[in-house]
DOMARNU-126923 format. One record per residue (C-alpha): x, y, z; residue in three letters. Coordinates in steps of 0.1 Angstrom, whole numbers, padded with zeros to 4 digits, always signed. Example, Ala and Ser with C-alpha at 12.3 -4.5 7.8 and 13.67 -1.06 7.14 Angstrom:
2
+0123-0045+0078ALA
+0137-0011+0071SER
This chain:
809
-0464+0113+0165MET
-0441+0142+0166LYS
-0432+0133+0205ASN
-0423+0101+0192THR
-0398+0115+0166PHE
-0385+0135+0188LEU
-0377+0103+0211PHE
-0364+0086+0187LEU
-0339+0109+0169LEU
-0314+0110+0201PRO
-0309+0074+0199ILE
-0310+0076+0160ILE
-0282+0100+0159LEU
-0261+0081+0187MET
-0263+0049+0168THR
-0248+0070+0140ILE
-0222+0085+0158ALA
-0216+0048+0175GLY
-0211+0037+0135GLN
-0189+0064+0125ALA
-0167+0058+0158LEU
-0163+0024+0148ALA
-0153+0026+0112GLN
-0126+0002+0107PRO
-0091+0014+0101ILE
-0065-0006+0085ILE
-0035-0008+0112THR
-0010-0032+0089GLN
-0003-0052+0059ILE
+0025-0075+0059SER
+0033-0108+0039LYS
+0053-0140+0039SER
+0058-0162+0015TYR
+0057-0204+0011SER
+0070-0222-0015TYR
+0040-0216-0041ASN
+0022-0194-0019SER
+0015-0158-0003VAL
+0001-0149+0030GLN
-0010-0113+0033LEU
-0018-0104+0068PHE
-0042-0076+0073PHE
-0051-0058+0108SER
-0080-0034+0114PHE
-0092-0016+0148THR
-0125-0038+0144SER
-0138-0062+0119PRO
-0145-0052+0085PRO
-0170-0060+0054LYS
-0150-0073+0025TYR
-0154-0087-0013THR
-0127-0105-0031ILE
-0122-0097-0069ASN
-0097-0120-0091ASN
-0091-0101-0124LYS
-0064-0123-0139GLY
-0030-0110-0125LYS
-0047-0086-0102ARG
-0065-0089-0069ILE
-0086-0066-0057ASP
-0095-0067-0019LEU
-0124-0040-0011THR
-0128-0030+0021LEU
-0167-0017+0027GLU
-0169+0018+0053ASN
-0131+0012+0065THR
-0096+0034+0060ILE
-0064+0035+0060SER
-0042+0042+0092ALA
-0022+0077+0084ASP
+0010+0056+0088LYS
+0001+0024+0064LEU
+0028+0009+0044VAL
+0019-0010+0016LEU
+0037-0044+0011PRO
+0068-0041-0006GLU
+0071-0053-0045THR
+0094-0081-0056ASP
+0091-0102-0083GLY
+0059-0122-0081LYS
+0041-0089-0064ILE
+0047-0065-0089VAL
+0026-0035-0077LYS
+0004-0025-0050VAL
-0021+0005-0050LEU
-0044+0012-0023SER
-0075+0037-0033LEU
-0100+0053-0010LEU
-0133+0060-0029LYS
-0171+0065-0008ASP
-0153+0056+0025LYS
-0142+0020+0006THR
-0109+0013+0006THR
-0096-0008-0024THR
-0062-0025-0020ILE
-0050-0041-0058SER
-0021-0068-0057PHE
-0009-0069-0093PHE
+0013-0105-0095PHE
+0038-0115-0122ARG
+0017-0145-0132TYR
-0024-0155-0127PRO
-0028-0169-0091PRO
-0044-0202-0093GLN
-0062-0203-0060LYS
-0073-0176-0030ILE
-0085-0185+0004LYS
-0096-0160+0026VAL
-0095-0168+0065ALA
-0099-0145+0096PRO
-0071-0143+0118GLY
-0071-0157+0154GLN
-0082-0121+0163GLU
-0117-0109+0149ALA
-0097-0076+0136ASN
-0070-0100+0115LYS
-0075-0110+0076LEU
-0055-0137+0064ILE
-0055-0137+0021LEU
-0039-0171+0013ASP
-0031-0173-0023ILE
-0016-0200-0046LEU
+0011-0185-0068LEU
+0008-0189-0106GLY
+0040-0192-0129ASN
+0056-0194-0163GLU
+0041-0231-0168PHE
+0010-0224-0149THR
+0002-0196-0178THR
+0013-0218-0204THR
-0004-0246-0194HIS
-0032-0240-0171PRO
-0049-0278-0173LEU
-0019-0287-0156SER
-0013-0262-0129ALA
-0032-0283-0102ASP
-0004-0306-0102ARG
+0021-0277-0087LEU
-0002-0275-0058GLN
+0010-0308-0039GLY
+0048-0301-0047MET
+0072-0302-0015SER
+0102-0276-0013VAL
+0125-0303-0005LEU
+0112-0332-0020GLN
+0095-0328-0055ARG
+0083-0358-0073LYS
+0077-0345-0105THR
+0096-0326-0129GLU
+0097-0286-0126ASP
+0088-0274-0158PHE
+0100-0235-0141SER
+0132-0242-0135ASN
+0156-0223-0159PRO
+0182-0254-0155VAL
+0155-0274-0168LYS
+0142-0253-0194ALA
+0180-0244-0211SER
+0197-0267-0237PRO
+0231-0251-0221TYR
+0236-0259-0182PRO
+0267-0285-0183GLY
+0280-0275-0221ASN
+0281-0240-0218TRP
+0302-0240-0252GLN
+0270-0248-0266LYS
+0254-0215-0259PHE
+0284-0198-0278LEU
+0282-0219-0309LYS
+0242-0216-0310GLU
+0227-0184-0291TYR
+0215-0157-0314GLU
+0196-0125-0305THR
+0167-0117-0327GLU
+0175-0093-0354LEU
+0152-0070-0369LYS
+0153-0068-0410ILE
+0126-0052-0419GLU
+0122-0038-0459PRO
+0092-0020-0467ALA
+0063-0036-0479VAL
+0061-0029-0515GLN
+0029-0023-0529PHE
+0011-0041-0561SER
+0004-0018-0589MET
-0027-0021-0614VAL
-0014-0030-0648PRO
+0000-0002-0671PHE
-0019+0018-0682PRO
-0042+0022-0657ALA
-0071+0035-0679ILE
-0073-0002-0691THR
-0095-0008-0660LEU
-0118+0025-0673LEU
-0156+0014-0682PRO
-0165+0012-0706PRO
-0138+0011-0731ASP
-0114-0007-0707MET
-0086-0019-0730GLU
-0097+0000-0759GLU
-0084+0029-0739ASN
-0049+0017-0745ILE
-0052+0033-0780ALA
-0051+0070-0770LEU
-0015+0065-0762LEU
+0013+0064-0788PRO
+0036+0032-0794SER
+0064+0053-0780GLU
+0049+0054-0744ILE
+0035+0015-0743THR
+0073+0005-0754GLU
+0086+0027-0727GLY
+0067+0012-0701ALA
+0076-0021-0709GLY
+0113-0012-0705LEU
+0098+0009-0672LYS
+0119+0038-0682SER
+0092+0064-0669TRP
+0110+0093-0666ASN
+0117+0091-0703ASP
+0078+0089-0706LEU
+0067+0123-0690ILE
+0076+0145-0718PRO
+0060+0122-0737LEU
+0024+0120-0722ILE
+0026+0159-0712ILE
+0030+0166-0753GLU
-0001+0139-0756GLN
-0025+0161-0733LEU
-0016+0192-0748SER
-0024+0180-0782ASN
-0058+0164-0770GLU
-0093+0186-0779LYS
-0115+0156-0763ASP
-0130+0162-0728PRO
-0133+0127-0723GLU
-0097+0113-0735ASN
-0079+0146-0717LYS
-0095+0132-0689LYS
-0079+0096-0696LYS
-0048+0113-0706LEU
-0049+0132-0670THR
-0049+0098-0653LEU
-0021+0084-0674THR
+0000+0111-0667TYR
-0006+0110-0631GLY
+0002+0066-0632ASP
+0036+0075-0651ILE
+0044+0099-0623LEU
+0037+0075-0597LEU
+0057+0044-0609ARG
+0082+0071-0617ALA
+0084+0080-0580GLY
+0076+0113-0583ASN
+0052+0113-0550PHE
+0040+0151-0552GLN
+0031+0157-0592GLU
+0017+0124-0592ALA
-0008+0131-0555TYR
-0017+0168-0569LYS
-0030+0150-0602GLN
-0050+0123-0586PHE
-0065+0145-0564TYR
-0077+0173-0590LEU
-0094+0140-0611LEU
-0106+0128-0572SER
-0126+0159-0562ILE
-0137+0171-0602GLN
-0151+0142-0611TYR
-0163+0122-0577THR
-0185+0100-0591THR
-0174+0094-0625GLU
-0150+0061-0633PRO
-0121+0080-0639VAL
-0126+0101-0608GLY
-0131+0071-0585ILE
-0103+0052-0603LEU
-0078+0084-0595ALA
-0095+0081-0554LYS
-0081+0045-0551TYR
-0045+0059-0569LEU
-0041+0083-0545LEU
-0051+0065-0519LEU
-0026+0037-0529ARG
-0001+0063-0533LEU
-0005+0072-0497GLN
-0006+0042-0486ALA
+0034+0037-0501GLU
+0044+0074-0491TYR
+0029+0087-0463ALA
+0007+0066-0436ASN
-0004+0028-0441PRO
-0028+0031-0418TYR
-0048+0060-0426LEU
-0047+0049-0459ALA
-0063+0017-0447ASN
-0089+0035-0432ILE
-0095+0056-0466GLU
-0097+0024-0486LEU
-0125+0009-0461ARG
-0146+0042-0471ASN
-0140+0039-0507LEU
-0147+0003-0512GLU
-0181+0004-0494SER
-0190+0029-0526GLY
-0178+0014-0553MET
-0194-0014-0569ASP
-0180-0045-0569LYS
-0181-0053-0605ASN
-0161-0021-0614ASN
-0124-0034-0626PRO
-0103-0018-0603ALA
-0121-0034-0571PHE
-0099-0065-0567PRO
-0069-0041-0568TYR
-0083-0022-0546LEU
-0092-0054-0517ILE
-0051-0063-0525LEU
-0039-0030-0516THR
-0062-0030-0487GLN
-0045-0063-0475ILE
-0010-0047-0483GLU
-0020-0015-0462THR
-0032-0041-0434ALA
+0002-0055-0438LEU
+0023-0027-0434ALA
+0005-0015-0407SER
+0005-0047-0386LYS
-0032-0049-0389GLN
-0031-0084-0393PHE
-0063-0098-0381GLU
-0078-0075-0407GLN
-0058-0089-0430MET
-0067-0122-0427GLY
-0106-0116-0427THR
-0095-0098-0463LEU
-0073-0127-0474LEU
-0104-0150-0462GLU
-0127-0131-0487ARG
-0143-0149-0517ASP
-0170-0125-0528ASP
-0142-0110-0547VAL
-0131-0124-0588ALA
-0092-0121-0588LEU
-0082-0116-0618PRO
-0059-0141-0630ALA
-0029-0116-0635ARG
-0033-0111-0590ILE
-0034-0146-0578ALA
-0001-0149-0573PRO
+0001-0117-0556MET
-0026-0132-0533LYS
-0004-0163-0529ALA
+0026-0139-0516LEU
+0003-0120-0492ARG
-0011-0149-0476GLN
+0023-0160-0470ALA
+0034-0127-0454ASP
+0004-0132-0431TYR
+0010-0168-0422TRP
+0047-0156-0413LEU
+0035-0123-0394ALA
+0010-0147-0374GLN
+0039-0170-0366GLY
+0029-0200-0388ASP
+0064-0206-0403THR
+0056-0241-0416VAL
+0028-0231-0439LYS
+0045-0199-0445ALA
+0074-0217-0457HIS
+0052-0239-0484ALA
+0038-0207-0494GLY
+0070-0190-0503TYR
+0084-0222-0518GLN
+0055-0222-0541LEU
+0062-0187-0556LEU
+0104-0195-0555ASP
+0113-0190-0590GLY
+0082-0171-0605THR
+0100-0137-0604GLY
+0075-0126-0582ILE
+0102-0117-0553PHE
+0123-0098-0570THR
+0096-0067-0564GLU
+0089-0079-0531HIS
+0118-0072-0510ASN
+0096-0075-0476ALA
+0086-0107-0485SER
+0117-0123-0500LEU
+0133-0112-0466ASN
+0104-0137-0448GLY
+0113-0163-0469TYR
+0147-0161-0461CYS
+0140-0158-0421SER
+0118-0190-0426VAL
+0148-0208-0440LEU
+0167-0198-0414TYR
+0145-0207-0387ARG
+0141-0241-0400HIS
+0177-0244-0401GLU
+0180-0250-0437ARG
+0211-0227-0438PHE
+0228-0230-0468LYS
+0193-0220-0488GLU
+0188-0193-0464ALA
+0228-0182-0473ALA
+0219-0179-0509ASP
+0184-0159-0501CYS
+0199-0135-0480TYR
+0225-0132-0510ASP
+0194-0123-0535ARG
+0185-0102-0510LEU
+0213-0079-0506ALA
+0214-0078-0546LYS
+0184-0068-0550GLN
+0181-0030-0559SER
+0158-0011-0534SER
+0165+0019-0512THR
+0148+0004-0478GLY
+0168-0031-0483THR
+0201-0010-0490GLN
+0200+0010-0457GLN
+0197-0026-0441GLN
+0226-0045-0458LEU
+0251-0045-0429ASP
+0222-0066-0409MET
+0217-0091-0441ILE
+0252-0093-0448SER
+0254-0101-0411PHE
+0226-0129-0415ARG
+0239-0143-0442LYS
+0273-0150-0426ALA
+0255-0165-0396MET
+0236-0189-0422ALA
+0271-0200-0437LYS
+0286-0205-0401LEU
+0255-0227-0393HIS
+0257-0243-0425GLY
+0289-0263-0425THR
+0300-0277-0389PRO
+0334-0281-0376GLY
+0362-0263-0357ALA
+0382-0256-0394SER
+0352-0238-0405HIS
+0344-0220-0372GLU
+0379-0207-0379SER
+0378-0197-0414ASP
+0348-0179-0407MET
+0364-0155-0383ILE
+0376-0137-0415ASN
+0342-0131-0429ASP
+0330-0114-0398PHE
+0354-0098-0395ALA
+0351-0080-0430GLN
+0315-0069-0421ILE
+0328-0053-0387GLU
+0354-0032-0411SER
+0327-0027-0438THR
+0300-0018-0414TYR
+0317+0001-0385PRO
+0293+0020-0359ASN
+0266-0004-0369THR
+0246-0033-0352GLU
+0254-0053-0376ALA
+0290-0045-0371GLY
+0296-0050-0338THR
+0276-0082-0338ARG
+0301-0095-0362ALA
+0328-0081-0339ALA
+0309-0103-0307LEU
+0306-0135-0327LYS
+0343-0133-0339GLN
+0353-0129-0301ILE
+0330-0164-0299ASP
+0349-0180-0326LEU
+0379-0176-0312LYS
+0370-0187-0277LEU
+0356-0219-0292LEU
+0387-0226-0314THR
+0417-0211-0297LEU
+0432-0230-0268LYS
+0435-0209-0232ASN
+0417-0177-0246TRP
+0392-0172-0218GLU
+0412-0140-0204LYS
+0418-0121-0239PRO
+0381-0130-0245ALA
+0374-0111-0216LEU
+0393-0081-0225THR
+0370-0078-0257TYR
+0336-0086-0242TYR
+0338-0062-0216GLN
+0339-0031-0236PRO
+0310-0045-0260LEU
+0294-0049-0227ALA
+0300-0012-0213GLU
+0295+0009-0244MET
+0278-0011-0272ALA
+0250+0008-0285VAL
+0225-0016-0288SER
+0208-0028-0253ARG
+0205-0066-0266SER
+0242-0065-0278ILE
+0251-0052-0238ARG
+0229-0079-0229GLU
+0242-0105-0247GLU
+0277-0092-0238ALA
+0274-0088-0202SER
+0263-0126-0199PHE
+0292-0139-0220LYS
+0316-0123-0195VAL
+0302-0139-0166ALA
+0301-0168-0184LEU
+0338-0169-0189VAL
+0348-0161-0153TYR
+0331-0194-0147HIS
+0349-0210-0174MET
+0381-0195-0154LEU
+0367-0211-0120GLY
+0365-0176-0109GLN
+0328-0184-0099ASN
+0324-0156-0070ALA
+0328-0134-0093LYS
+0311-0149-0120SER
+0282-0149-0091THR
+0283-0113-0089ASP
+0281-0103-0123LEU
+0252-0127-0127LEU
+0233-0113-0102MET
+0241-0078-0115THR
+0229-0088-0150PHE
+0196-0101-0137LEU
+0191-0071-0120ARG
+0200-0048-0151ASP
+0180-0071-0176PHE
+0151-0084-0158LYS
+0133-0085-0193SER
+0160-0094-0220GLY
+0160-0128-0236PRO
+0192-0141-0219LEU
+0173-0137-0182HIS
+0167-0173-0180ASP
+0197-0187-0194THR
+0216-0163-0166ALA
+0194-0179-0137LEU
+0203-0215-0151ALA
+0246-0202-0147LEU
+0235-0188-0118LEU
+0216-0222-0101ILE
+0243-0242-0113GLU
+0270-0219-0096ILE
+0255-0213-0065LEU
+0252-0245-0043PRO
+0288-0250-0048ASP
+0296-0217-0038LEU
+0274-0216-0012LEU
+0290-0246+0006LYS
+0327-0233+0002GLU
+0316-0202+0019ASP
+0305-0225+0048ILE
+0329-0247+0051LYS
+0353-0218+0053ASN
+0332-0201+0080GLY
+0322-0171+0059LYS
+0286-0174+0073TYR
+0281-0137+0068ILE
+0289-0139+0030GLU
+0267-0172+0028ALA
+0239-0156+0043LEU
+0241-0120+0024VAL
+0245-0146-0008LEU
+0219-0166+0000ALA
+0195-0137+0008LYS
+0202-0121-0025GLN
+0190-0149-0041ASN
+0161-0161-0021ARG
+0136-0166-0049TYR
+0160-0194-0064LEU
+0154-0210-0028PHE
+0120-0201-0030ILE
+0112-0215-0063ASN
+0127-0250-0050ASN
+0155-0244-0075TRP
+0182-0250-0049ILE
+0178-0271-0021ASP
+0176-0251+0011ILE
+0191-0278+0034SER
+0224-0266+0033LEU
+0211-0233+0054LEU
+0200-0250+0083LEU
+0234-0254+0098ASP
+0243-0218+0093MET
+0208-0202+0110ALA
+0219-0225+0142GLU
+0258-0218+0138ALA
+0247-0179+0145TYR
+0226-0186+0170ARG
+0257-0201+0189GLN
+0282-0176+0179LEU
+0256-0149+0194GLY
+0252-0134+0161PHE
+0213-0130+0167PHE
+0203-0103+0146ASN
+0219-0127+0112GLU
+0204-0157+0130ALA
+0169-0138+0130SER
+0170-0130+0088LYS
+0183-0165+0084MET
+0150-0182+0104TYR
+0129-0159+0085ILE
+0144-0168+0053TYR
+0141-0203+0064LEU
+0102-0198+0068LEU
+0099-0180+0038ASP
+0111-0208+0016VAL
+0096-0237+0034SER
+0065-0256+0028THR
+0040-0243+0054GLN
+0040-0279+0072GLU
+0075-0275+0076ASP
+0081-0241+0093LYS
+0071-0253+0127GLU
+0106-0255+0141PRO
+0116-0221+0129TYR
+0092-0201+0144TYR
+0099-0203+0184LEU
+0136-0199+0178PRO
+0126-0163+0149LEU
+0101-0150+0180ILE
+0129-0158+0210LYS
+0154-0138+0193LEU
+0131-0106+0178ALA
+0118-0104+0214TYR
+0154-0106+0231GLU
+0163-0078+0200GLN
+0131-0057+0208GLY
+0119-0062+0178ASP
+0078-0058+0186TYR
+0069-0059+0150GLU
+0085-0092+0143VAL
+0072-0110+0173VAL
+0032-0099+0163GLU
+0036-0111+0132GLU
+0050-0145+0137TYR
+0037-0154+0168ALA
+0000-0146+0150ASP
+0012-0163+0119GLN
+0024-0196+0143TYR
-0012-0191+0161ALA
-0031-0191+0128TYR
-0013-0224+0108TYR
-0006-0243+0140TYR
-0033-0238+0167PRO
-0028-0272+0183LYS
+0017-0267+0181GLY
+0042-0279+0204GLN
+0050-0244+0209ASP
+0018-0229+0211LEU
+0022-0218+0250GLU
+0057-0209+0247GLU
+0051-0181+0215VAL
+0023-0172+0233LEU
+0038-0166+0263TYR
+0070-0146+0246LEU
+0040-0126+0225ARG
+0023-0116+0261LEU
+0060-0106+0275GLN
+0065-0082+0241ASN
+0028-0066+0245LEU
+0039-0058+0282MET
+0071-0045+0273THR
+0052-0022+0247HIS
+0025-0008+0273ASN
+0000-0029+0255LYS
-0014-0046+0284TYR
-0054-0043+0275LYS
-0043-0063+0244GLU
-0025-0091+0262ALA
-0048-0094+0288LEU
-0074-0108+0260SER
-0055-0138+0255PHE
-0053-0147+0284LEU
-0090-0136+0298SER
-0110-0170+0304GLY
-0083-0194+0294LYS
-0070-0221+0318ASN
-0034-0223+0314PHE
-0017-0251+0335LYS
+0017-0233+0337GLU
+0021-0207+0368PRO
+0037-0182+0347ARG
+0007-0175+0328PHE
-0011-0169+0363LYS
+0017-0146+0372SER
+0016-0125+0340LEU
-0020-0123+0343GLU
-0019-0109+0376ALA
+0008-0084+0368THR
-0011-0071+0336LEU
-0041-0068+0359ALA
-0019-0045+0381PHE
-0009-0025+0350TYR
-0041-0019+0345LEU
-0052-0008+0382ASN
-0074-0035+0382ASP
-0061-0044+0420TYR
-0093-0064+0430ALA
-0079-0090+0402ARG
-0049-0086+0407ALA
-0048-0096+0443LYS
-0072-0125+0439ILE
-0048-0140+0415LEU
-0017-0131+0438LEU
-0033-0151+0466GLU
-0042-0176+0448GLU
-0007-0184+0439MET
-0002-0182+0476GLN
+0024-0151+0478VAL
+0037-0138+0511THR
+0067-0124+0528PRO
+0077-0160+0529ALA
+0078-0170+0495THR
+0105-0146+0487GLU
+0086-0132+0454GLN
+0099-0093+0454VAL
+0075-0086+0425ASP
+0047-0104+0433HIS
+0047-0092+0473LEU
+0053-0054+0460PHE
+0021-0061+0440MET
+0002-0077+0464LEU
+0007-0052+0489ALA
+0000-0022+0466GLU
-0033-0035+0456SER
-0043-0045+0497THR
-0032-0010+0499TYR
-0054+0003+0471GLN
-0085-0015+0478LEU
-0084+0002+0512GLY
-0070-0027+0539ASP
-0040-0009+0553ILE
-0033-0032+0585GLN
-0028-0060+0557LYS
-0012-0037+0533ALA
+0017-0025+0560GLU
+0021-0059+0571GLU
+0033-0068+0536LEU
+0051-0035+0528PHE
+0075-0040+0557ILE
+0095-0071+0545PRO
+0100-0046+0513LEU
+0116-0019+0526GLN
+0151-0031+0513GLN
+0140-0035+0479ASP
+0159-0014+0461SER
+0135-0011+0429LEU
+0105-0003+0450HIS
+0120+0011+0481GLN
+0111+0050+0476ASP
+0072+0035+0469GLN
+0069+0015+0498VAL
+0088+0038+0524VAL
+0063+0065+0512PHE
+0032+0040+0517ARG
+0042+0033+0551LEU
+0045+0069+0556ALA
+0006+0071+0545GLU
-0005+0043+0564ILE
+0015+0057+0597ALA
-0004+0089+0592ARG
-0037+0075+0584LYS
-0028+0053+0618ASN
-0022+0088+0638GLY
+0011+0078+0640GLN
+0023+0115+0628ARG
+0059+0116+0641GLU
+0066+0082+0621ARG
+0050+0094+0595ALA
+0072+0126+0591LEU
+0104+0111+0598LYS
+0092+0083+0564LEU
+0088+0108+0542PHE
+0120+0127+0554THR
+0137+0096+0549GLN
+0126+0098+0511ILE
+0137+0131+0507VAL
+0172+0126+0522GLU
+0177+0089+0505THR
+0154+0084+0483GLY
+0164+0078+0445SER
+0130+0083+0428ASN
+0126+0118+0417PRO
+0087+0115+0416LEU
+0085+0100+0450TRP
+0108+0121+0463LYS
+0092+0152+0452GLU
+0054+0137+0463LEU
+0073+0134+0498ALA
+0087+0170+0499LYS
+0049+0181+0495LYS
+0035+0158+0521GLU
+0062+0176+0547LEU
+0054+0207+0537VAL
+0013+0200+0541LEU
+0020+0184+0576THR
+0039+0221+0589ALA
+0012+0240+0572LEU
-0015+0222+0589SER
+0003+0227+0627LYS
């Protein structure tokens, strides 16, 4: 058994070593776009084991026992593939592709060679994301002839193309007016919620305090409650009065002192009703003056230990609803609003209804929010809850009830609240916008210029003031004749220097729009392309795309008509994604590619054909491959020839240009000394055209396979009479290397005047002469090479032969 193991061990070790040597290496990754798909091409040193995992916007290609080449370059990111990552872990490489939209389908196919892999991915878009059930309808669409409406085209989605004055009238950036949530309070005095005496506890307070509470003169009540506390002897009553002291301090806005009172009561009387109520009031105080998120957590903890029959329990639930609103925990807020295990006192039912409307607005259900707010309007509840009043105003504005919205914002501005006053500028601006929309007509628009000018002067160096300045320019552009050039002088500083990014975005787009209105479409296009780079995720991105798509075709046609081919090419390349998405017809580029070719601008023509390949459907791509590969070969661009020849062979295995593409690919491989790889394409194939046999013979010769080269050349009937110098030389050298020196001499003699191979031919004839015993002739031929030869290698070899001959005398 031991001997058997020793015998097997070398075999096992050799097997493991062989597996290690055969570990696949990723050598190249490239990509190619069709209209609505991308092909990712992977090259390996040997076939890998792989798995594909699709995770929404991410696709993982996991390659077992595979590593990346040291200089592997990952594909560049763009508007469709936004990130590419490679991770090596436990000898497994995972390459992750992150897409802007979730891909619809993934097809994996091996390349024409065993060490190639292709991922064919049907891309998603905004429409397929929002309408997944309709996604399949996009798959059969053609780039040049679309039979169904393109929901992703910004021109179709935007209401402004063809009527850009409508944009100046209607467009508004979303404003943020967010007054702080004002928390509900328990009834005064809070001790009326303390069992068992409840309402009877109010008898502990003198009439001056209860009357002052009705007037909300909280600061005036502080000395009265302190005096009452100092006179009270009963310990139980003293606890209640201390709680009332904290209650008054809280309503007076004295955060720190109220905190002390509630905190001391909550830790000294933890399990008593007064301590529990103090704890709740402490957390309610923290929610308003400190952190509503942390207060929300503590309130949940307090709820778990509070008896549901406690009179303060409904208020605790209401405060939890409000802390969830303030901390934007809307899911929890909705759950609390749906609870039916809490009996609400009649006095707080309107507050719950208000918070229900706030919840609907937070969830984007403006119809329900409007109904909820409208039912409460007129009850007086909005006077103490500015955040909710602001919500009501915004709902009215969104529903285009502009006159009511203007009145609503007027109410909001007048209500005294520190938080609201800090945002009075934005409230005033929104009120003016509501007035503007409330009465249509050019005369009204002209009148509103003064209102916005007043806001600009009242609130200088603020967002509202800057927005008012922007709106004045819009209104003047709409109402004054020939005011485009003055408008530019006002828009441009705002586009460059406004503090708010959204204002810079809006002003920058309007600069580009005004140039379009002036007929300066080249300038407008440049500005739009810059805009789209600078504001990739802004609200006006698609609107800018719509304007660019409207302008670009005529601008390209004008450039082509005027012979500005390079300018047109650059412009089209910069906006290639518009063609890829079929938002602009690519047919106008076909003539440009051929024009570049005819003019001898091969590099530019090559780029154009690559572009046409990128934007065409797979069935329309075939005619572009051959001219592209020819141009790339002529320019010595090895990688381009390989990449597109491989694509052509994969997509068109019976294509009309298959042999021509292959021939160029073989020549390309030969030029870069990849003889074995080139020969692998010819082995076992029976091509009718003689040039393939000639190429095969040449490759065999370069690989020193002289027997194969000789057979092929003889099949081609190569003789001195055919005057095929290169083929004759290869036949002569192959014959010599195979030892038939007599036949080789016959073949070399006619080649003595061949300038390319002359020195090698004479050297071989000298060697043959020496082997035939013709010493003097050999010396003469070696001397001829040394004296008249042009190839340093053969001259050096001839010198050595002369020295050796002299030494052998």
